[in-house]
C-alpha positions in Angstrom: -2.5 18.6 0.2 1.2 18.1 0.9 0.6 18.5 4.6 -2.1 15.8 4.5 0.2 13.5 2.5 3.1 14.1 5.0 0.8 13.3 7.9 -0.5 10.1 6.3 3.1 9.1 5.6 3.9 9.4 9.3 0.9 7.2 10.1 2.0 4.7 7.4 5.5 4.5 8.7 4.2 3.7 12.2 1.8 1.1 10.9 4.6 -0.5 8.8 6.9 -0.6 11.8 4.2 -2.3 13.9 3.5 -4.8 11.1 7.1 -5.7 10.8 7.5 -6.0 14.5 4.4 -8.2 14.8 5.5 -10.4 11.9 8.9 -10.9 13.5 7.5 -11.8 16.9 4.9 -14.1 15.4 7.4 -16.0 13.3 9.9 -16.4 16.2 7.0 -17.6 18.4 5.8 -20.0 15.7 9.3 -21.5 15.4 9.7 -21.9 19.1 6.3 -23.6 19.4 7.0 -25.9 16.4 10.6 -27.0 17.1 11.0 -26.6 20.8 7.6 -27.3 22.2 6.4 -29.7 19.5 3.1 -27.8 19.3 2.9 -25.9 16.0 0.6 -22.9 15.8 -1.7 -23.7 13.0 -2.7 -20.1 12.5 0.7 -18.4 12.6 1.5 -18.8 8.9 -1.9 -17.5 7.9 -1.7 -14.4 10.1 1.9 -13.8 8.8 0.7 -13.8 5.3 -2.1 -11.3 6.1 0.4 -9.0 7.9 2.7 -9.2 4.8 -0.2 -8.2 2.5 -0.9 -5.2 4.7 2.8 -4.4 4.7 2.9 -4.6 0.9 0.0 -2.1 0.4 1.2 0.3 3.1 4.8 0.1 1.7 3.5 0.6 -1.9 1.7 3.7 -0.8 4.9 5.1 0.8 6.8 4.2 -2.4 4.4 6.5 -4.3 4.8 9.2 -1.7 8.6 9.2 -2.1 8.6 8.4 -5.8 10.8 5.4 -5.2 8.9 3.0 -7.4 10.7 1.5 -10.4 10.5 3.5 -13.6 11.9 3.5 -17.1 13.1 7.0 -18.1 14.6 6.4 -21.5 11.9 8.4 -23.3 11.9 11.2 -20.6 15.6 11.6 -20.7 15.5 12.4 -24.5 12.7 14.9 -24.8 12.7 18.7 -24.1 12.0 19.8 -20.5 8.7 21.5 -21.4 7.4 18.2 -22.7 8.8 16.2 -19.8 6.5 18.0 -17.4 3.5 17.5 -19.6 4.2 13.7 -19.9 4.7 13.4 -16.1 1.4 15.2 -15.4 -0.3 12.9 -17.9 1.2 9.9 -16.2 -0.1 11.1 -12.8 -3.6 11.6 -14.3 -3.6 8.1 -15.7 -2.4 6.7 -12.4 -5.1 8.7 -10.5 -7.8 7.5 -12.9 -6.7 3.9 -12.4 -6.6 4.4 -8.6 -10.2 5.8 -8.6 -11.5 2.8 -10.6 -9.7 0.2 -8.4 -10.7 2.1 -5.2 -14.3 2.0 -6.2 -14.2 -1.8 -6.8 -12.1 -2.5 -3.8 -14.5 -0.7 -1.4 -17.5 -2.3 -3.1 -15.8 -5.7 -2.7 -14.7 -5.3 1.0 -18.1 -4.1 2.0 -20.0 -6.8 0.1 -22.1 -9.4 1.9 -19.9 -12.2 0.5 -16.8 -10.9 2.3 -18.7 -10.1 5.5 -19.6 -13.8 5.8 -16.1 -15.1 5.2 -13.6 -16.1 7.8 -10.0 -17.3 7.6 -9.5 -21.1 7.7 -7.0 -21.4 10.5 -7.4 -18.3 12.6 -11.1 -17.7 12.0 -10.7 -13.9 11.7 -13.1 -12.1 9.5 -11.7 -11.8 6.0 -12.7 -8.2 5.7 -9.7 -7.4 7.9 -7.0 -8.7 5.5 -9.0 -7.7 2.5 -9.1 -4.1 3.8 -5.4 -3.7 3.1 -6.3 -3.0 -0.5 -8.7 0.0 -0.1 -6.6 1.3 2.9 -3.3 1.3 1.0 -4.8 2.5 -2.2 -6.6 5.4 -0.5 -3.4 6.6 1.0 -1.6 6.1 -2.3 -4.2 8.2 -4.0 -3.7 11.1 -1.6 0.1 10.8 -2.2 -0.4 10.8 -6.0 -2.6 13.9 -5.7 -0.1 15.7 -3.6 2.8 14.8 -5.9 0.8 15.8 -9.0 -0.2 19.1 -7.5 3.4 19.8 -6.5 4.6 19.0 -10.0 2.0 21.3 -11.5 3.0 24.2 -9.1 6.7 23.7 -9.7 8.1 26.6 -11.7 11.7 25.6 -12.1 11.2 22.1 -13.5 14.2 20.1 -14.5 
């Protein structure tokens, strides 16, 4: 499972880099069109927001992969090591349960007829494209959570 997680992380890093590059080029282009050519791109802001949403979900998934999300460890720092591992495993199980529920509803929502018929106001792209960031990012995050929880369970010298 760790190998799958590592492979997905490489894909996510590539996607994140492309998203940042696309956002930067789009913002610079929009500024040039607005202030130098006096012809603002009406769709540039909307597309930039959609790219930022995608970047947030991809980045959030990578944050779970590398355990770089914010956490409060006051309780964990004060309990015995054997209980610390149990509490961490319980935390992973709660997160995985939450992910399964949200994934179910996000896939149901993105593939619903209401979303299929929607398009963005300015750019007219189908709204399933920006909305797909949710199930995409959360699917990858679930794989990373599974890999991290399995590594924690297998870890013998836990500290």
